[in-house]
N, C-alpha and C positions, 0 to 999 in steps of 0.2 A: 504494500500500500504506500502511496506517495501523498504528499500534501496537495491539497486542492490548488494551492498557489502554483505548483509546478505544472499542473494540468492547464490552469488558466493562461500560463505563458505560451503554451503551444498554439500557434496560429490556426491549426486545423480545427481547434475546438471553439473558435470565437463565436460561432452560431449556436453553441450549446448553452442551455440555461445553467444557473448556479447549481441547481439540484442535480442536473445531469453531470456536471463537472465533478461534483462530490461523489456521485456513484462511480464515475470512471476512475477517480483517484483511488478508490478501494480495490480496483482490479489491476491497475498498472503498478509497476515498481520502478524505482530509479536505479539505473546501472551506470557504471563509469568504467572507462577503458583507458589505459595508458598508451602512449605512442607505441606502435608495433604490436599491440594485442589484437588477437583474432576475435571478431564478433560472431562470425560463422564461416564455415568452410564450404567450398564447392562440393556438390553432391550430398551434403549433409541434410537430413530431414529438417524441415522448418518447424521448430518447436514453439515459435513465437515470432513477433516482429517488433521493430524498434521505431520510435519517433525521436529522431536526433534533435536534441535541443541545443547542443554546443559542440563545436569541433568539426573535424573533417575525417571522412572515411574513404579509403581507396577501395575500389571494386576491381578485382583481378580475375583474369581467366587464364587457365593453364593451356599449354599447347601439348602436342604429342611427345615432346621431349622433356616435359616436366618444368619448363620455364614459365614464369608468370609475367603477364602483360597487364598493365593498368589500362582498363577500358573506360573508367569513369571515376568521378569523385562525388561524394554526397556531403553536403554541408548542413548546418543546423536548420531546423524547421521542416524537415521532410521525413516521410516514412522510409523504412529500409527493411527489406526481407518480406514485405507484405504480399508480393505476388506468389511466392512459394508457399507462404503461410495460408492464404485464402484458397489457393488451388490445391493444396495438399501435396505438393511436389517437393523434391529436394531443391536446394539452392543451386542456381546455375553459375554463381560466382563466389569468390572468396571476398570477405569484407574485413579489412584491417584498418585499425585506427592510425591515421597519418599524424595526428596530434591528439592531445587529450580529448576524450569524447565523453559527453554526458547525454544520456538518453532516457526516455521512458520505454519500458518493455512490457508487452502484453503476451503472456504465455498462452498456449493452447488451453490449459486448464482454466486459467482466469477468463479467457474469452468464452469458454463453455459455461462457466459460472455466471458471467454477465448475461449470456443468452437466456439462461434459466431464470435469473433474477429479474431481468428487464429486457425482454425481446425487442421492444421498440427502440431502446437505446442501442442495443447491439446492431440492429439494422441501420440506425442513423450513423453509427461509427463506420460500418461497412460502406455506406453510401458516400461519406466524406472521403474515405480512403480511395474509393473507386473514382470519385470526381477528380481527386488529385492525380490519379493514374491516367485518367482520360485527358486531362490538361497536359500532362507530360508527353503522352503519346501524340497529341495534336502538335505540340512543339517539335517533336522529333520528325513527324510527318512533314512539317513545313521545311525543316532543315534538309530533309531528304529530297523534297521537291525542288528546292533551290539548287542543290547539287546536281540533280538530274536535269534541271533546266539549263544549268551551266554547260553540262556535257552535251545536251541535245543542240544547243545553239552553236557551241564551238566545234561540234563534231560534224558539221556539214549537213547535207540534206537527207542523210539516211534515216533520220527520225521523223521526217515530215512526209506527208502523203502527196 
């Protein structure tokens, strides 16, 4: 359980009532990671997800030779590990603290308890996380379209009819 104050600081919860924030605070817990510590590993089952409140997390992918490549960085204010958690799949990346990290953590057990205690609040939480994911996906789609647009214009007429 965390203080309601920590939940209130999370921008994802700004549309939640004080009562809802108090209920969420009972289910989340505060976690901290030192620079270099592992939050979760590639192919590991998702046992929960994080809401990063402070710090920077590197997301790494391994290649066939066991080398790690940084594919993204996550900063304070965003969820982490939520896709694998809600899909019930293993993590597709390794997450390592690049600097000291503070986060809220919701375990599978605590999420199930929240669903049992207050199903509407659990759905609201899910919707907020999904809206965040949808916004992130739209942003990545725009970036991809810009890159494809660059290549189609610079690549001659083969992309045009």
